[in-house]
N, CA, C, O and the ligand as a Tripos MOL2 file, in Angstrom:
@<TRIPOS>MOLECULE
protein
  305   303    77     0     0
PROTEIN
NO_CHARGES

@<TRIPOS>ATOM
      1 N          39.0460   48.3520   37.6460 N.3       1 MET1
      2 CA         38.8630   47.8520   36.2790 C.3       1 MET1
      3 C          38.9060   46.3290   36.2630 C.2       1 MET1
      4 O          39.7850   45.7180   36.8700 O.2       1 MET1
      5 N          37.9880   45.7460   35.5910 N.am      2 THR2
      6 CA         37.9440   44.2960   35.4560 C.3       2 THR2
      7 C          38.3580   43.8990   34.0420 C.2       2 THR2
      8 O          37.8840   44.4670   33.0580 O.2       2 THR2
      9 N          39.2240   42.9420   33.9630 N.am      3 ALA3
     10 CA         39.6180   42.4460   32.6480 C.3       3 ALA3
     11 C          38.4350   41.7390   32.0010 C.2       3 ALA3
     12 O          37.7960   40.8850   32.6170 O.2       3 ALA3
     13 N          38.1590   42.0900   30.7940 N.am      4 VAL4
     14 CA         37.0360   41.4890   30.0900 C.3       4 VAL4
     15 C          37.5450   40.3320   29.2310 C.2       4 VAL4
     16 O          38.4840   40.4870   28.4510 O.2       4 VAL4
     17 N          36.9250   39.2050   29.3860 N.am      5 VAL5
     18 CA         37.2460   38.0740   28.5250 C.3       5 VAL5
     19 C          36.5530   38.2870   27.1890 C.2       5 VAL5
     20 O          35.3290   38.3990   27.1190 O.2       5 VAL5
     21 N          37.3330   38.3390   26.1570 N.am      6 GLU6
     22 CA         36.7660   38.6760   24.8600 C.3       6 GLU6
     23 C          36.2660   37.4430   24.1360 C.2       6 GLU6
     24 O          36.8870   36.9450   23.1970 O.2       6 GLU6
     25 N          35.1350   36.9720   24.5990 N.am      7 ALA7
     26 CA         34.5510   35.7600   24.0220 C.3       7 ALA7
     27 C          34.0310   36.0050   22.6120 C.2       7 ALA7
     28 O          33.8180   35.0680   21.8430 O.2       7 ALA7
     29 N          33.8310   37.2650   22.2870 N.am      8 GLU8
     30 CA         33.2740   37.5850   20.9740 C.3       8 GLU8
     31 C          34.3600   37.9170   19.9560 C.2       8 GLU8
     32 O          34.0960   38.5560   18.9380 O.2       8 GLU8
     33 N          35.5580   37.4860   20.2370 N.am      9 ASP9
     34 CA         36.6680   37.8450   19.3660 C.3       9 ASP9
     35 C          36.6900   37.0750   18.0530 C.2       9 ASP9
     36 O          37.2550   37.5370   17.0620 O.2       9 ASP9
     37 N          36.0830   35.9210   18.0510 N.am     10 HIS10
     38 CA         36.0400   35.1010   16.8290 C.3      10 HIS10
     39 C          37.4410   34.8680   16.2640 C.2      10 HIS10
     40 O          37.7720   35.2530   15.1420 O.2      10 HIS10
     41 N          38.2300   34.2250   17.0980 N.am     11 ILE11
     42 CA         39.6120   33.8900   16.7580 C.3      11 ILE11
     43 C          39.6610   32.4630   16.2350 C.2      11 ILE11
     44 O          38.8590   31.6220   16.6410 O.2      11 ILE11
     45 N          40.5860   32.1920   15.3480 N.am     12 ALA12
     46 CA         40.7190   30.8510   14.8040 C.3      12 ALA12
     47 C          41.3600   29.9240   15.8210 C.2      12 ALA12
     48 O          42.3420   30.2880   16.4680 O.2      12 ALA12
     49 N          40.8130   28.7380   15.9630 N.am     13 GLU13
     50 CA         41.4190   27.7100   16.7700 C.3      13 GLU13
     51 C          42.3590   26.9210   15.8780 C.2      13 GLU13
     52 O          42.0290   26.6060   14.7350 O.2      13 GLU13
     53 N          43.5450   26.6000   16.4140 N.am     14 ARG14
     54 CA         44.5040   25.8090   15.6480 C.3      14 ARG14
     55 C          44.5540   24.3990   16.2050 C.2      14 ARG14
     56 O          44.3990   24.2420   17.4160 O.2      14 ARG14
     57 N          44.7570   23.3730   15.4120 N.am     15 PRO15
     58 CA         44.9430   23.4710   13.9580 C.3      15 PRO15
     59 C          43.6590   23.3010   13.1470 C.2      15 PRO15
     60 O          43.7190   23.1370   11.9290 O.2      15 PRO15
     61 N          42.5060   23.3370   13.8020 N.am     16 SER16
     62 CA         41.2670   23.0630   13.0500 C.3      16 SER16
     63 C          40.8390   24.2560   12.2010 C.2      16 SER16
     64 O          40.1400   24.0910   11.2020 O.2      16 SER16
     65 N          41.2600   25.4630   12.5980 N.am     17 TRP17
     66 CA         40.8430   26.6900   11.9180 C.3      17 TRP17
     67 C          39.3370   26.8750   11.9580 C.2      17 TRP17
     68 O          38.7310   27.4290   11.0410 O.2      17 TRP17
     69 N          38.7380   26.3840   13.0730 N.am     18 ASP18
     70 CA         37.3510   26.7290   13.3630 C.3      18 ASP18
     71 C          37.3550   27.9110   14.3140 C.2      18 ASP18
     72 O          38.3010   28.1030   15.0780 O.2      18 ASP18
     73 N          36.2940   28.7020   14.2640 N.am     19 CYS19
     74 CA         36.1890   29.8550   15.1450 C.3      19 CYS19
     75 C          35.9900   29.4000   16.5860 C.2      19 CYS19
     76 O          35.1930   28.5010   16.8540 O.2      19 CYS19
     77 N          36.7260   30.0290   17.5240 N.am     20 ARG20
     78 CA         36.5890   29.6640   18.9300 C.3      20 ARG20
     79 C          35.2580   30.1020   19.5070 C.2      20 ARG20
     80 O          34.7720   29.5150   20.4730 O.2      20 ARG20
     81 N          34.6710   31.1230   18.9240 N.am     21 SER21
     82 CA         33.4250   31.6630   19.4730 C.3      21 SER21
     83 C          32.1980   30.9620   18.9150 C.2      21 SER21
     84 O          31.3170   30.5600   19.6750 O.2      21 SER21
     85 N          32.1300   30.8120   17.6040 N.am     22 CYS22
     86 CA         30.9040   30.2750   17.0100 C.3      22 CYS22
     87 C          31.1130   28.9310   16.3220 C.2      22 CYS22
     88 O          30.1670   28.3610   15.7780 O.2      22 CYS22
     89 N          32.3430   28.4190   16.3390 N.am     23 ARG23
     90 CA         32.6700   27.0800   15.8250 C.3      23 ARG23
     91 C          32.5030   26.9300   14.3170 C.2      23 ARG23
     92 O          32.5470   25.8130   13.8020 O.2      23 ARG23
     93 N          32.3140   28.0200   13.6120 N.am     24 LYS24
     94 CA         32.2400   27.9250   12.1550 C.3      24 LYS24
     95 C          33.6470   27.9800   11.5700 C.2      24 LYS24
     96 O          34.6150   28.2790   12.2690 O.2      24 LYS24
     97 N          33.7400   27.6900   10.2880 N.am     25 SER25
     98 CA         35.0220   27.7960    9.6010 C.3      25 SER25
     99 C          35.5110   29.2380    9.6750 C.2      25 SER25
    100 O          34.7900   30.1700    9.3210 O.2      25 SER25
    101 N          36.7590   29.4070   10.1460 N.am     26 TRP26
    102 CA         37.3230   30.7510   10.2450 C.3      26 TRP26
    103 C          37.9100   31.1760    8.9060 C.2      26 TRP26
    104 O          38.4790   30.3190    8.2300 O.2      26 TRP26
    105 N          37.8190   32.4200    8.4700 N.am     27 PRO27
    106 CA         37.1500   33.5140    9.1900 C.3      27 PRO27
    107 C          35.6290   33.5040    9.0210 C.2      27 PRO27
    108 O          35.1220   33.5970    7.9030 O.2      27 PRO27
    109 N          34.9140   33.3920   10.1250 N.am     28 CYS28
    110 CA         33.4570   33.4580   10.1100 C.3      28 CYS28
    111 C          33.0320   34.9110    9.8280 C.2      28 CYS28
    112 O          33.8670   35.8130    9.7650 O.2      28 CYS28
    113 N          31.7600   35.1080    9.6670 N.am     29 GLU29
    114 CA         31.2870   36.4450    9.2940 C.3      29 GLU29
    115 C          31.6460   37.5190   10.3410 C.2      29 GLU29
    116 O          32.1170   38.5930    9.9650 O.2      29 GLU29
    117 N          31.4360   37.2570   11.6440 N.am     30 PRO30
    118 CA         31.8440   38.2700   12.6400 C.3      30 PRO30
    119 C          33.3450   38.5520   12.6080 C.2      30 PRO30
    120 O          33.7610   39.6940   12.8070 O.2      30 PRO30
    121 N          34.1580   37.5300   12.3630 N.am     31 ALA31
    122 CA         35.6020   37.7440   12.2780 C.3      31 ALA31
    123 C          35.9310   38.6440   11.0880 C.2      31 ALA31
    124 O          36.7740   39.5360   11.1890 O.2      31 ALA31
    125 N          35.2650   38.4030    9.9720 N.am     32 ARG32
    126 CA         35.5080   39.2290    8.7890 C.3      32 ARG32
    127 C          35.1240   40.6800    9.0540 C.2      32 ARG32
    128 O          35.8360   41.6110    8.6770 O.2      32 ARG32
    129 N          33.9820   40.8470    9.7100 N.am     33 GLU33
    130 CA         33.5240   42.2020   10.0480 C.3      33 GLU33
    131 C          34.5610   42.9180   10.9100 C.2      33 GLU33
    132 O          34.9020   44.0740   10.6590 O.2      33 GLU33
    133 N          35.0550   42.2160   11.9270 N.am     34 ARG34
    134 CA         36.0140   42.8160   12.8420 C.3      34 ARG34
    135 C          37.2990   43.1880   12.1070 C.2      34 ARG34
    136 O          37.8240   44.2890   12.2710 O.2      34 ARG34
    137 N          37.8040   42.2450   11.2860 N.am     35 LEU35
    138 CA         39.0590   42.4890   10.5820 C.3      35 LEU35
    139 C          38.9110   43.6350    9.5860 C.2      35 LEU35
    140 O          39.8250   44.4390    9.4060 O.2      35 LEU35
    141 N          37.7550   43.6980    8.9450 N.am     36 ARG36
    142 CA         37.5130   44.8090    8.0140 C.3      36 ARG36
    143 C          37.5650   46.1430    8.7490 C.2      36 ARG36
    144 O          38.0190   47.1520    8.2090 O.2      36 ARG36
    145 N          37.0890   46.1250    9.9950 N.am     37 GLY37
    146 CA         37.0820   47.3550   10.7810 C.3      37 GLY37
    147 C          38.4580   47.7380   11.2850 C.2      37 GLY37
    148 O          38.7340   48.9130   11.5300 O.2      37 GLY37
    149 N          39.3340   46.7310   11.4400 N.am     38 GLU38
    150 CA         40.6420   46.9870   12.0280 C.3      38 GLU38
    151 C          41.7080   47.3480   11.0020 C.2      38 GLU38
    152 O          42.6920   48.0100   11.3350 O.2      38 GLU38
    153 N          41.5220   46.9220    9.7690 N.am     39 MET39
    154 CA         42.5850   47.0830    8.7720 C.3      39 MET39
    155 C          42.0310   47.6620    7.4810 C.2      39 MET39
    156 O          40.8370   47.5660    7.1950 O.2      39 MET39
    157 N          42.9330   48.2690    6.7030 N.am     40 ASP40
    158 CA         42.5180   48.6350    5.3530 C.3      40 ASP40
    159 C          42.7080   47.4080    4.4560 C.2      40 ASP40
    160 O          43.2050   46.3750    4.9040 O.2      40 ASP40
    161 N          42.3140   47.5310    3.2030 N.am     41 ARG41
    162 CA         42.2850   46.3560    2.3190 C.3      41 ARG41
    163 C          43.6490   45.7240    2.1080 C.2      41 ARG41
    164 O          43.7730   44.5010    2.0390 O.2      41 ARG41
    165 N          44.6750   46.5660    2.0050 N.am     42 THR42
    166 CA         46.0170   46.0360    1.7710 C.3      42 THR42
    167 C          46.5060   45.2590    2.9820 C.2      42 THR42
    168 O          47.0140   44.1450    2.8570 O.2      42 THR42
    169 N          46.3470   45.8570    4.1550 N.am     43 GLN43
    170 CA         46.7510   45.1780    5.3850 C.3      43 GLN43
    171 C          45.9870   43.8730    5.5440 C.2      43 GLN43
    172 O          46.5470   42.8500    5.9370 O.2      43 GLN43
    173 N          44.7080   43.9290    5.2330 N.am     44 LEU44
    174 CA         43.8570   42.7510    5.3760 C.3      44 LEU44
    175 C          44.3170   41.6350    4.4350 C.2      44 LEU44
    176 O          44.3770   40.4710    4.8310 O.2      44 LEU44
    177 N          44.6380   41.9910    3.2040 N.am     45 ALA45
    178 CA         45.0920   40.9950    2.2360 C.3      45 ALA45
    179 C          46.3930   40.3480    2.7020 C.2      45 ALA45
    180 O          46.5420   39.1280    2.6290 O.2      45 ALA45
    181 N          47.3260   41.1540    3.1750 N.am     46 VAL46
    182 CA         48.6010   40.6310    3.6640 C.3      46 VAL46
    183 C          48.3770   39.7050    4.8570 C.2      46 VAL46
    184 O          48.9480   38.6170    4.9420 O.2      46 VAL46
    185 N          47.5330   40.1670    5.7710 N.am     47 TYR47
    186 CA         47.2390   39.3940    6.9750 C.3      47 TYR47
    187 C          46.6020   38.0480    6.6130 C.2      47 TYR47
    188 O          46.9650   37.0130    7.1720 O.2      47 TYR47
    189 N          45.6660   38.0710    5.6880 N.am     48 MET48
    190 CA         44.9680   36.8380    5.3400 C.3      48 MET48
    191 C          45.8440   35.9000    4.5160 C.2      48 MET48
    192 O          45.7010   34.6810    4.6090 O.2      48 MET48
    193 N          46.7540   36.4590    3.7060 N.am     49 TRP49
    194 CA         47.7060   35.5930    2.9960 C.3      49 TRP49
    195 C          48.5860   34.8450    3.9890 C.2      49 TRP49
    196 O          48.8770   33.6630    3.8090 O.2      49 TRP49
    197 N          49.0050   35.5430    5.0360 N.am     50 ALA50
    198 CA         49.8320   34.9060    6.0650 C.3      50 ALA50
    199 C          49.0480   33.7910    6.7500 C.2      50 ALA50
    200 O          49.5790   32.7100    7.0080 O.2      50 ALA50
    201 N          47.7810   34.0690    7.0400 N.am     51 ASN51
    202 CA         46.9380   33.0440    7.6530 C.3      51 ASN51
    203 C          46.7150   31.8690    6.7130 C.2      51 ASN51
    204 O          46.7090   30.7140    7.1390 O.2      51 ASN51
    205 N          46.5330   32.1660    5.4480 N.am     52 LEU52
    206 CA         46.3250   31.1180    4.4580 C.3      52 LEU52
    207 C          47.5250   30.1760    4.3990 C.2      52 LEU52
    208 O          47.3700   28.9560    4.3330 O.2      52 LEU52
    209 N          48.7200   30.7580    4.4240 N.am     53 GLU53
    210 CA         49.9240   29.9260    4.3840 C.3      53 GLU53
    211 C          49.9880   28.9910    5.5760 C.2      53 GLU53
    212 O          50.3270   27.8150    5.4380 O.2      53 GLU53
    213 N          49.6590   29.5240    6.7570 N.am     54 GLU54
    214 CA         49.6700   28.6880    7.9550 C.3      54 GLU54
    215 C          48.5910   27.6280    7.8870 C.2      54 GLU54
    216 O          48.8170   26.4770    8.2610 O.2      54 GLU54
    217 N          47.4240   28.0110    7.4130 N.am     55 ALA55
    218 CA         46.3120   27.0650    7.3330 C.3      55 ALA55
    219 C          46.6270   25.9340    6.3590 C.2      55 ALA55
    220 O          46.2200   24.7930    6.5770 O.2      55 ALA55
    221 N          47.3490   26.2480    5.2900 N.am     56 CYS56
    222 CA         47.7410   25.2230    4.3180 C.3      56 CYS56
    223 C          48.5770   24.1400    4.9780 C.2      56 CYS56
    224 O          48.5030   22.9740    4.5900 O.2      56 CYS56
    225 N          49.3700   24.5160    5.9720 N.am     57 GLY57
    226 CA         50.1630   23.5350    6.6940 C.3      57 GLY57
    227 C          49.3260   22.7120    7.6590 C.2      57 GLY57
    228 O          49.5990   21.5360    7.9000 O.2      57 GLY57
    229 N          48.2910   23.3600    8.2130 N.am     58 ASP58
    230 CA         47.4590   22.6980    9.2190 C.3      58 ASP58
    231 C          46.3740   21.8370    8.5970 C.2      58 ASP58
    232 O          46.0810   20.7510    9.0970 O.2      58 ASP58
    233 N          45.7750   22.3130    7.5110 N.am     59 ILE59
    234 CA         44.6620   21.5850    6.8930 C.3      59 ILE59
    235 C          44.9680   21.3480    5.4170 C.2      59 ILE59
    236 O          44.4420   22.0450    4.5490 O.2      59 ILE59
    237 N          45.8230   20.3600    5.1380 N.am     60 PRO60
    238 CA         46.2810   20.1370    3.7650 C.3      60 PRO60
    239 C          45.2270   19.4980    2.8600 C.2      60 PRO60
    240 O          45.3840   19.5040    1.6390 O.2      60 PRO60
    241 N          44.1630   18.9500    3.4340 N.am     61 GLN61
    242 CA         43.1840   18.2720    2.5800 C.3      61 GLN61
    243 C          42.3930   19.2690    1.7430 C.2      61 GLN61
    244 O          42.1910   20.4160    2.1410 O.2      61 GLN61
    245 N          41.9530   18.8110    0.5810 N.am     62 GLY62
    246 CA         41.1390   19.6650   -0.2700 C.3      62 GLY62
    247 C          41.9970   20.5270   -1.1740 C.2      62 GLY62
    248 O          43.1690   20.7650   -0.8810 O.2      62 GLY62
    249 N          41.4230   20.9940   -2.2690 N.am     63 PRO63
    250 CA         42.1760   21.8220   -3.2130 C.3      63 PRO63
    251 C          42.5100   23.1900   -2.6220 C.2      63 PRO63
    252 O          41.7540   23.7520   -1.8290 O.2      63 PRO63
    253 N          43.6660   23.7050   -3.0340 N.am     64 ALA64
    254 CA         44.1080   24.9930   -2.5100 C.3      64 ALA64
    255 C          43.1120   26.1010   -2.8300 C.2      64 ALA64
    256 O          42.9890   27.0680   -2.0800 O.2      64 ALA64
    257 N          42.4030   25.9560   -3.9470 N.am     65 SER65
    258 CA         41.4630   27.0020   -4.3320 C.3      65 SER65
    259 C          40.3520   27.1750   -3.2990 C.2      65 SER65
    260 O          39.8040   28.2670   -3.1500 O.2      65 SER65
    261 N          40.0180   26.0840   -2.5800 N.am     66 GLU66
    262 CA         39.0080   26.1800   -1.5340 C.3      66 GLU66
    263 C          39.4570   27.1150   -0.4280 C.2      66 GLU66
    264 O          38.7020   27.9680    0.0400 O.2      66 GLU66
    265 N          40.7100   26.9350   -0.0180 N.am     67 LEU67
    266 CA         41.2490   27.7960    1.0310 C.3      67 LEU67
    267 C          41.3940   29.2260    0.5350 C.2      67 LEU67
    268 O          41.2000   30.1770    1.2910 O.2      67 LEU67
    269 N          41.7330   29.3680   -0.7220 N.am     68 PHE68
    270 CA         41.8280   30.7070   -1.2870 C.3      68 PHE68
    271 C          40.4750   31.4170   -1.1970 C.2      68 PHE68
    272 O          40.3890   32.5750   -0.7890 O.2      68 PHE68
    273 N          39.4190   30.6930   -1.5900 N.am     69 GLU69
    274 CA         38.0670   31.2670   -1.4970 C.3      69 GLU69
    275 C          37.7650   31.7020   -0.0670 C.2      69 GLU69
    276 O          37.2560   32.7950    0.1820 O.2      69 GLU69
    277 N          38.0960   30.8130    0.8560 N.am     70 ARG70
    278 CA         37.7320   31.0300    2.2550 C.3      70 ARG70
    279 C          38.5300   32.1630    2.9020 C.2      70 ARG70
    280 O          37.9850   32.9440    3.6820 O.2      70 ARG70
    281 N          39.8120   32.2470    2.5780 N.am     71 PHE71
    282 CA         40.6670   33.2040    3.2750 C.3      71 PHE71
    283 C          40.8320   34.5260    2.5270 C.2      71 PHE71
    284 O          40.9280   35.5880    3.1420 O.2      71 PHE71
    285 N          40.8620   34.4540    1.2260 N.am     72 ILE72
    286 CA         41.2770   35.6300    0.4600 C.3      72 ILE72
    287 C          40.1310   36.3160   -0.2870 C.2      72 ILE72
    288 O          40.0750   37.5440   -0.3440 O.2      72 ILE72
    289 N          39.2360   35.5410   -0.8490 N.am     73 ARG73
    290 CA         38.2230   36.1000   -1.7590 C.3      73 ARG73
    291 C          37.4640   37.2700   -1.1390 C.2      73 ARG73
    292 O          37.2650   38.2990   -1.7860 O.2      73 ARG73
    293 N          37.0440   37.1140    0.1060 N.am     74 TRP74
    294 CA         36.1970   38.1440    0.7260 C.3      74 TRP74
    295 C          36.9230   39.4490    1.0010 C.2      74 TRP74
    296 O          36.2880   40.4670    1.2750 O.2      74 TRP74
    297 N          38.2520   39.4300    0.9310 N.am     75 THR75
    298 CA         38.9920   40.6670    1.2410 C.3      75 THR75
    299 C          39.0030   41.6310    0.0530 C.2      75 THR75
    300 O          39.3580   42.7990    0.2060 O.2      75 THR75
    301 N          38.6190   41.1520   -1.1130 N.am     76 HIS76
    302 CA         38.6800   42.0230   -2.2920 C.3      76 HIS76
    303 C          37.4220   42.8770   -2.4390 C.2      76 HIS76
    304 O          37.3160   43.6630   -3.3810 O.2      76 HIS76
    305 ZN         32.9930   33.1800   14.8170 Zn       77 ZN77
@<TRIPOS>BOND
     1     1     2 1
     2     2     3 1
     3     3     4 2
     4     3     5 am
     5     5     6 1
     6     6     7 1
     7     7     8 2
     8     7     9 am
     9     9    10 1
    10    10    11 1
    11    11    12 2
    12    11    13 am
    13    13    14 1
    14    14    15 1
    15    15    16 2
    16    15    17 am
    17    17    18 1
    18    18    19 1
    19    19    20 2
    20    19    21 am
    21    21    22 1
    22    22    23 1
    23    23    24 2
    24    23    25 am
    25    25    26 1
    26    26    27 1
    27    27    28 2
    28    27    29 am
    29    29    30 1
    30    30    31 1
    31    31    32 2
    32    31    33 am
    33    33    34 1
    34    34    35 1
    35    35    36 2
    36    35    37 am
    37    37    38 1
    38    38    39 1
    39    39    40 2
    40    39    41 am
    41    41    42 1
    42    42    43 1
    43    43    44 2
    44    43    45 am
    45    45    46 1
    46    46    47 1
    47    47    48 2
    48    47    49 am
    49    49    50 1
    50    50    51 1
    51    51    52 2
    52    51    53 am
    53    53    54 1
    54    54    55 1
    55    55    56 2
    56    55    57 am
    57    57    58 1
    58    58    59 1
    59    59    60 2
    60    59    61 am
    61    61    62 1
    62    62    63 1
    63    63    64 2
    64    63    65 am
    65    65    66 1
    66    66    67 1
    67    67    68 2
    68    67    69 am
    69    69    70 1
    70    70    71 1
    71    71    72 2
    72    71    73 am
    73    73    74 1
    74    74    75 1
    75    75    76 2
    76    75    77 am
    77    77    78 1
    78    78    79 1
    79    79    80 2
    80    79    81 am
    81    81    82 1
    82    82    83 1
    83    83    84 2
    84    83    85 am
    85    85    86 1
    86    86    87 1
    87    87    88 2
    88    87    89 am
    89    89    90 1
    90    90    91 1
    91    91    92 2
    92    91    93 am
    93    93    94 1
    94    94    95 1
    95    95    96 2
    96    95    97 am
    97    97    98 1
    98    98    99 1
    99    99   100 2
   100    99   101 am
   101   101   102 1
   102   102   103 1
   103   103   104 2
   104   103   105 am
   105   105   106 1
   106   106   107 1
   107   107   108 2
   108   107   109 am
   109   109   110 1
   110   110   111 1
   111   111   112 2
   112   111   113 am
   113   113   114 1
   114   114   115 1
   115   115   116 2
   116   115   117 am
   117   117   118 1
   118   118   119 1
   119   119   120 2
   120   119   121 am
   121   121   122 1
   122   122   123 1
   123   123   124 2
   124   123   125 am
   125   125   126 1
   126   126   127 1
   127   127   128 2
   128   127   129 am
   129   129   130 1
   130   130   131 1
   131   131   132 2
   132   131   133 am
   133   133   134 1
   134   134   135 1
   135   135   136 2
   136   135   137 am
   137   137   138 1
   138   138   139 1
   139   139   140 2
   140   139   141 am
   141   141   142 1
   142   142   143 1
   143   143   144 2
   144   143   145 am
   145   145   146 1
   146   146   147 1
   147   147   148 2
   148   147   149 am
   149   149   150 1
   150   150   151 1
   151   151   152 2
   152   151   153 am
   153   153   154 1
   154   154   155 1
   155   155   156 2
   156   155   157 am
   157   157   158 1
   158   158   159 1
   159   159   160 2
   160   159   161 am
   161   161   162 1
   162   162   163 1
   163   163   164 2
   164   163   165 am
   165   165   166 1
   166   166   167 1
   167   167   168 2
   168   167   169 am
   169   169   170 1
   170   170   171 1
   171   171   172 2
   172   171   173 am
   173   173   174 1
   174   174   175 1
   175   175   176 2
   176   175   177 am
   177   177   178 1
   178   178   179 1
   179   179   180 2
   180   179   181 am
   181   181   182 1
   182   182   183 1
   183   183   184 2
   184   183   185 am
   185   185   186 1
   186   186   187 1
   187   187   188 2
   188   187   189 am
   189   189   190 1
   190   190   191 1
   191   191   192 2
   192   191   193 am
   193   193   194 1
   194   194   195 1
   195   195   196 2
   196   195   197 am
   197   197   198 1
   198   198   199 1
   199   199   200 2
   200   199   201 am
   201   201   202 1
   202   202   203 1
   203   203   204 2
   204   203   205 am
   205   205   206 1
   206   206   207 1
   207   207   208 2
   208   207   209 am
   209   209   210 1
   210   210   211 1
   211   211   212 2
   212   211   213 am
   213   213   214 1
   214   214   215 1
   215   215   216 2
   216   215   217 am
   217   217   218 1
   218   218   219 1
   219   219   220 2
   220   219   221 am
   221   221   222 1
   222   222   223 1
   223   223   224 2
   224   223   225 am
   225   225   226 1
   226   226   227 1
   227   227   228 2
   228   227   229 am
   229   229   230 1
   230   230   231 1
   231   231   232 2
   232   231   233 am
   233   233   234 1
   234   234   235 1
   235   235   236 2
   236   235   237 am
   237   237   238 1
   238   238   239 1
   239   239   240 2
   240   239   241 am
   241   241   242 1
   242   242   243 1
   243   243   244 2
   244   243   245 am
   245   245   246 1
   246   246   247 1
   247   247   248 2
   248   247   249 am
   249   249   250 1
   250   250   251 1
   251   251   252 2
   252   251   253 am
   253   253   254 1
   254   254   255 1
   255   255   256 2
   256   255   257 am
   257   257   258 1
   258   258   259 1
   259   259   260 2
   260   259   261 am
   261   261   262 1
   262   262   263 1
   263   263   264 2
   264   263   265 am
   265   265   266 1
   266   266   267 1
   267   267   268 2
   268   267   269 am
   269   269   270 1
   270   270   271 1
   271   271   272 2
   272   271   273 am
   273   273   274 1
   274   274   275 1
   275   275   276 2
   276   275   277 am
   277   277   278 1
   278   278   279 1
   279   279   280 2
   280   279   281 am
   281   281   282 1
   282   282   283 1
   283   283   284 2
   284   283   285 am
   285   285   286 1
   286   286   287 1
   287   287   288 2
   288   287   289 am
   289   289   290 1
   290   290   291 1
   291   291   292 2
   292   291   293 am
   293   293   294 1
   294   294   295 1
   295   295   296 2
   296   295   297 am
   297   297   298 1
   298   298   299 1
   299   299   300 2
   300   299   301 am
   301   301   302 1
   302   302   303 1
   303   303   304 2
@<TRIPOS>SUBSTRUCTURE
     1 MET1         2 RESIDUE 1 A MET
     2 THR2         6 RESIDUE 1 A THR
     3 ALA3        10 RESIDUE 1 A ALA
     4 VAL4        14 RESIDUE 1 A VAL
     5 VAL5        18 RESIDUE 1 A VAL
     6 GLU6        22 RESIDUE 1 A GLU
     7 ALA7        26 RESIDUE 1 A ALA
     8 GLU8        30 RESIDUE 1 A GLU
     9 ASP9        34 RESIDUE 1 A ASP
    10 HIS10       38 RESIDUE 1 A HIS
    11 ILE11       42 RESIDUE 1 A ILE
    12 ALA12       46 RESIDUE 1 A ALA
    13 GLU13       50 RESIDUE 1 A GLU
    14 ARG14       54 RESIDUE 1 A ARG
    15 PRO15       58 RESIDUE 1 A PRO
    16 SER16       62 RESIDUE 1 A SER
    17 TRP17       66 RESIDUE 1 A TRP
    18 ASP18       70 RESIDUE 1 A ASP
    19 CYS19       74 RESIDUE 1 A CYS
    20 ARG20       78 RESIDUE 1 A ARG
    21 SER21       82 RESIDUE 1 A SER
    22 CYS22       86 RESIDUE 1 A CYS
    23 ARG23       90 RESIDUE 1 A ARG
    24 LYS24       94 RESIDUE 1 A LYS
    25 SER25       98 RESIDUE 1 A SER
    26 TRP26      102 RESIDUE 1 A TRP
    27 PRO27      106 RESIDUE 1 A PRO
    28 CYS28      110 RESIDUE 1 A CYS
    29 GLU29      114 RESIDUE 1 A GLU
    30 PRO30      118 RESIDUE 1 A PRO
    31 ALA31      122 RESIDUE 1 A ALA
    32 ARG32      126 RESIDUE 1 A ARG
    33 GLU33      130 RESIDUE 1 A GLU
    34 ARG34      134 RESIDUE 1 A ARG
    35 LEU35      138 RESIDUE 1 A LEU
    36 ARG36      142 RESIDUE 1 A ARG
    37 GLY37      146 RESIDUE 1 A GLY
    38 GLU38      150 RESIDUE 1 A GLU
    39 MET39      154 RESIDUE 1 A MET
    40 ASP40      158 RESIDUE 1 A ASP
    41 ARG41      162 RESIDUE 1 A ARG
    42 THR42      166 RESIDUE 1 A THR
    43 GLN43      170 RESIDUE 1 A GLN
    44 LEU44      174 RESIDUE 1 A LEU
    45 ALA45      178 RESIDUE 1 A ALA
    46 VAL46      182 RESIDUE 1 A VAL
    47 TYR47      186 RESIDUE 1 A TYR
    48 MET48      190 RESIDUE 1 A MET
    49 TRP49      194 RESIDUE 1 A TRP
    50 ALA50      198 RESIDUE 1 A ALA
    51 ASN51      202 RESIDUE 1 A ASN
    52 LEU52      206 RESIDUE 1 A LEU
    53 GLU53      210 RESIDUE 1 A GLU
    54 GLU54      214 RESIDUE 1 A GLU
    55 ALA55      218 RESIDUE 1 A ALA
    56 CYS56      222 RESIDUE 1 A CYS
    57 GLY57      226 RESIDUE 1 A GLY
    58 ASP58      230 RESIDUE 1 A ASP
    59 ILE59      234 RESIDUE 1 A ILE
    60 PRO60      238 RESIDUE 1 A PRO
    61 GLN61      242 RESIDUE 1 A GLN
    62 GLY62      246 RESIDUE 1 A GLY
    63 PRO63      250 RESIDUE 1 A PRO
    64 ALA64      254 RESIDUE 1 A ALA
    65 SER65      258 RESIDUE 1 A SER
    66 GLU66      262 RESIDUE 1 A GLU
    67 LEU67      266 RESIDUE 1 A LEU
    68 PHE68      270 RESIDUE 1 A PHE
    69 GLU69      274 RESIDUE 1 A GLU
    70 ARG70      278 RESIDUE 1 A ARG
    71 PHE71      282 RESIDUE 1 A PHE
    72 ILE72      286 RESIDUE 1 A ILE
    73 ARG73      290 RESIDUE 1 A ARG
    74 TRP74      294 RESIDUE 1 A TRP
    75 THR75      298 RESIDUE 1 A THR
    76 HIS76      302 RESIDUE 1 A HIS
    77 ZN77       305 GROUP 0 **** ****
């Protein structure tokens, strides 16, 4: 068995919160697709709220509503 490097994981890079795979703002579309597949809506909302809190510490610029749109809106 060979360990597979999961280059398609679309994980957030810290502290920029850009996707490691496609360099877009995380969560990028593939990341959203993956997370939707892994969790139900409640789990996803909790998970993304936790990420939002961390991101607020890393990227304080801009209004909080922008980050809310980016992290939370799509989970509903
Ligand atoms: Zn990506």
